[in-house]
C-alpha positions in Angstrom: 75.5 -100.6 151.4 73.2 -100.4 148.3 69.7 -101.7 147.4 70.2 -103.8 144.5 67.8 -105.6 142.2 68.7 -108.8 140.8 67.3 -109.9 137.9 67.5 -113.7 136.4 68.1 -116.5 139.2 69.6 -119.4 137.0 72.5 -121.5 137.7 75.0 -118.7 137.8 72.6 -115.3 138.8 71.1 -117.2 142.0 74.9 -117.9 143.7 75.7 -114.2 142.1 72.8 -113.1 144.2 73.3 -114.9 147.3 76.8 -113.2 147.4 75.5 -110.0 147.3 73.3 -110.7 150.5 76.1 -112.2 152.4 77.9 -108.8 151.5 75.0 -107.1 153.3 73.3 -105.5 150.4 69.5 -104.9 150.6 68.5 -107.4 147.8 65.2 -107.6 145.4 64.9 -110.3 143.3 63.1 -111.4 140.2 63.0 -114.2 138.0 60.1 -116.2 135.6 60.5 -119.6 137.6 59.2 -118.8 141.0 61.0 -121.5 142.9 64.5 -119.3 142.2 62.8 -116.5 144.0 61.9 -118.5 146.8 65.5 -119.7 147.1 66.7 -116.2 147.7 63.8 -115.0 150.0 64.5 -117.9 152.0 68.0 -116.5 152.5 66.8 -112.9 153.3 66.1 -111.4 149.9 62.8 -109.6 149.1 61.0 -111.1 146.2 59.0 -109.4 143.7 56.4 -110.7 140.8 57.6 -108.6 138.0 60.6 -106.7 136.7 59.2 -103.4 137.4 58.6 -104.1 140.5 61.9 -105.3 141.3 63.8 -102.5 140.3 61.5 -99.8 142.2 63.5 -97.6 144.3 66.8 -99.6 143.4 70.1 -97.8 143.3 71.4 -100.7 141.1 70.2 -103.0 138.9 72.0 -106.4 138.3 70.6 -108.8 135.4 71.7 -112.2 134.3 69.9 -113.5 131.2 70.0 -116.0 128.7 70.3 -114.4 125.5 70.3 -110.8 123.6 66.5 -111.0 122.9 65.9 -111.4 126.5 68.1 -108.4 127.5 66.6 -106.0 124.6 63.3 -107.0 126.0 63.8 -106.3 129.3 65.3 -103.1 129.0 64.1 -101.3 125.8 60.5 -100.3 124.5 57.8 -98.5 126.3 57.4 -101.2 128.6 61.3 -101.8 129.1 63.1 -101.2 132.6 64.9 -98.1 131.0 61.5 -96.2 130.7 60.9 -96.9 134.3 64.3 -96.2 136.0 65.2 -92.9 137.3 68.3 -90.8 135.9 71.6 -92.0 137.6 70.4 -95.6 137.9 73.8 -98.0 137.5 73.0 -100.9 135.7 75.2 -104.1 135.8 74.1 -106.2 132.8 76.0 -109.5 133.1 74.3 -111.7 130.2 76.7 -112.7 127.6 74.9 -111.4 124.7 76.1 -110.2 121.2 78.4 -106.9 121.2 76.2 -105.3 119.0 72.8 -105.8 121.4 75.1 -104.4 124.1 76.2 -101.5 122.6 72.2 -101.1 121.5 71.0 -101.2 125.0 73.9 -99.0 126.2 73.2 -96.3 123.9 69.5 -96.4 125.0 70.2 -95.9 128.6 72.7 -93.2 128.0 70.0 -91.2 126.5 67.6 -92.0 129.4 70.6 -90.7 131.6 71.3 -94.5 133.0 74.9 -95.7 133.5 75.1 -98.9 132.0 78.0 -101.7 131.8 78.3 -105.0 130.2 79.8 -107.0 132.5 79.8 -110.7 131.5 81.5 -113.3 133.7 83.9 -116.0 133.4 84.5 -119.0 136.3 81.5 -121.2 136.1 78.9 -121.9 138.8 81.8 -123.2 140.6 83.1 -119.5 140.5 79.8 -118.0 141.1 79.2 -119.6 144.5 82.7 -119.3 145.6 82.6 -115.5 144.6 85.5 -116.1 142.7 84.5 -115.0 139.1 86.1 -112.7 136.5 84.0 -109.5 135.4 84.6 -108.9 131.4 83.5 -105.4 131.7 83.0 -102.9 128.7 81.6 -99.2 129.4 82.9 -95.9 130.4 85.4 -95.9 133.4 83.6 -93.9 135.8 80.5 -96.2 135.4 82.8 -99.3 135.8 84.7 -97.7 139.1 81.0 -97.2 140.3 80.5 -100.6 139.6 83.5 -102.1 140.9 82.5 -102.5 144.8 79.7 -104.6 143.6 81.3 -106.9 141.3 84.3 -107.2 144.1 81.6 -108.7 146.2 80.6 -111.3 143.6 84.1 -111.6 141.9 87.8 -111.7 142.1 89.2 -110.2 138.9 87.4 -107.3 137.2 89.0 -106.2 134.0 87.7 -103.3 132.2 88.1 -104.4 128.3 87.2 -101.1 127.0 83.9 -99.1 125.8 80.2 -100.5 125.8 80.3 -104.0 123.9 83.9 -104.7 124.4 83.2 -107.0 127.6 80.9 -109.0 125.1 83.8 -109.1 122.7 86.7 -110.2 124.9 83.9 -112.7 126.9 82.9 -114.3 123.3 87.0 -114.9 122.4 87.3 -116.7 125.8 84.4 -118.9 125.4 85.2 -119.8 121.7 88.2 -120.6 122.9 87.1 -122.6 125.7 84.6 -124.7 123.8 87.7 -125.8 121.4 89.7 -126.8 124.4 87.0 -128.6 126.2 86.1 -130.6 122.8 90.2 -131.0 122.4 90.6 -132.3 125.9 87.9 -134.5 125.6 89.1 -136.0 122.4 92.5 -136.6 123.8 91.0 -138.4 127.2 89.1 -140.6 125.0 91.9 -141.6 123.0 94.0 -142.4 126.0 91.3 -144.4 127.6 90.4 -146.2 124.3 94.1 -147.1 124.3 93.8 -148.2 128.0 95.0 -145.4 130.2 93.7 -144.5 133.3 91.6 -141.0 132.8 93.2 -139.9 136.1 96.4 -140.7 135.5 96.4 -139.2 131.8 94.7 -136.1 133.4 97.2 -135.7 135.9 100.1 -136.1 132.9 98.5 -133.4 130.8 98.2 -131.1 133.9 102.1 -131.0 134.6 102.8 -131.0 130.7 102.4 -129.0 127.4 98.8 -129.8 127.0 97.8 -128.4 130.2 94.7 -126.1 130.4 91.4 -125.3 132.4 89.5 -128.3 131.4 92.0 -131.0 132.7 92.8 -128.8 135.9 89.5 -127.5 137.4 86.8 -129.1 135.1 87.5 -132.2 133.9 85.1 -133.9 131.6 85.5 -137.6 132.2 83.1 -138.8 134.9 85.0 -139.6 138.5 88.2 -138.0 137.8 87.3 -134.7 139.8 84.5 -134.4 142.7 82.5 -131.7 142.6 82.5 -130.9 138.7 79.5 -131.8 136.2 80.9 -134.8 135.0 81.0 -136.3 138.4 77.1 -135.8 138.9 75.7 -137.1 135.4 76.8 -133.7 133.9 73.7 -132.0 135.9 73.9 -128.1 136.3 76.8 -126.0 135.3 77.2 -124.2 131.8 74.6 -125.8 129.4 75.3 -127.4 126.1 73.0 -125.3 124.5 74.6 -122.1 126.2 77.9 -122.8 124.8 76.5 -123.4 121.5 74.7 -120.1 121.4 78.2 -118.5 122.5 79.7 -120.0 119.9 77.1 -118.7 117.5 77.9 -114.9 118.8 81.6 -115.7 117.8 80.3 -116.9 114.5 78.8 -113.5 114.3 81.2 -111.4 115.5 83.9 -113.3 112.8 81.1 -112.3 109.9 80.7 -108.7 111.2 84.8 -108.4 110.9 85.7 -110.7 108.5 87.8 -112.7 110.6 88.6 -116.4 110.1 87.8 -118.9 112.8 88.0 -122.4 111.4 88.2 -123.9 115.0 85.6 -122.1 116.5 83.0 -123.2 113.6 84.7 -126.8 114.0 83.6 -126.7 117.7 80.1 -125.0 116.9 79.4 -128.1 114.5 80.4 -130.4 117.3 78.4 -128.8 119.8 75.4 -128.5 117.4 75.8 -132.3 117.1 75.9 -133.1 120.4 72.9 -131.2 121.4 70.9 -132.8 118.2 71.5 -136.1 120.3 69.4 -134.7 123.3 72.2 -133.4 125.3 71.4 -129.7 125.2 70.6 -129.1 128.8 73.6 -130.9 130.2 76.8 -129.3 131.1 79.0 -128.4 128.0 81.9 -130.8 129.6 79.6 -133.8 128.1 81.1 -133.1 124.7 82.8 -135.9 125.5 80.2 -138.5 125.3 80.9 -137.8 121.1 84.1 -139.7 121.7 83.5 -142.3 124.0 84.3 -145.9 122.3 81.2 -147.2 121.9 81.0 -151.1 122.9 
C-alpha cells in the first residue's frame, strides 16, 4: 500500500478519498474546508493544515480541484507543490481543467523530475461513492501504468487517451455532450408532462426507445422518478450547474483553439448560463429541467 496525499475533498474528492482508505492506503488529506478534512480523519485518515504539510513524505499525490487556476496555483511557482515534491513522486491530477493548463503543469512537473498525469473523472457522485468512476487519462504510458493500481481503487474504467492534456480534451468532449443530453432530456420530459404524461412512464418509454441516454436511465432530472438522484433530493449535491457551465466554457475554448464548430455546445452553455443567473448555480445540473417546467 502507498502513502497518498489527497488534496480537495468536495462532492467528488471526499468519496474518492474514502475509497482509498478502504483499500488500505495510508492517507493524508487537506481541504480549505475544515469540516471536509474532519470527515476523512474520522474515518482514519491523517489531516493536514496546508497543502505542503499534506504532501510531506507522500509517494503519490491526488488532487481534485474546481478549476484551472486552482490547479496552477497549487502546483506552480516558488510556493507551489512542484517545488516541494521530491523527484519521482507520482501526481494524479483529477480536476477537470483546460488542456492548456494540464500541459503547462505537466511540463513543469517533468522539468522537476516528477511524474504527472491528468486523470479527470466521469460517473458523478454516485460513481465516486461506489468506486465505479471512469478515469480519462493523459500522460506518458509508464506513468499511467504506475497510477493504475491507485485509480482502480476509485474507479472501474481507465482509459489512456494520449499524451498530457489528452484526458482533459476527452473529458471536455464528454461533458459537452452530457450537458446537451441533460438539457434535451429535460425538454422532452417537460413537453410530455405538459401534455398529460406521467414522467416515470415517459422515462421508461424513452429508456427502451431510440431516445435512450444516461440521463433517462441513471440520472433522471424529473423529481420523484428515481430515488437517490439529486432530482429527488431537491437537486442537492451531485454535479453543480456552475461546474457544468465551467466545463461547457472549456469546450468553447477548445473549439475556438481548434477552429471547431460546436453549435449545440454553445446552445447548452447559454441555457446553463441563464439557469445559473436565475440563482440555481449551486444546484445539481439536472435542475436545468426547471427552465422547461410549465408555469401555472
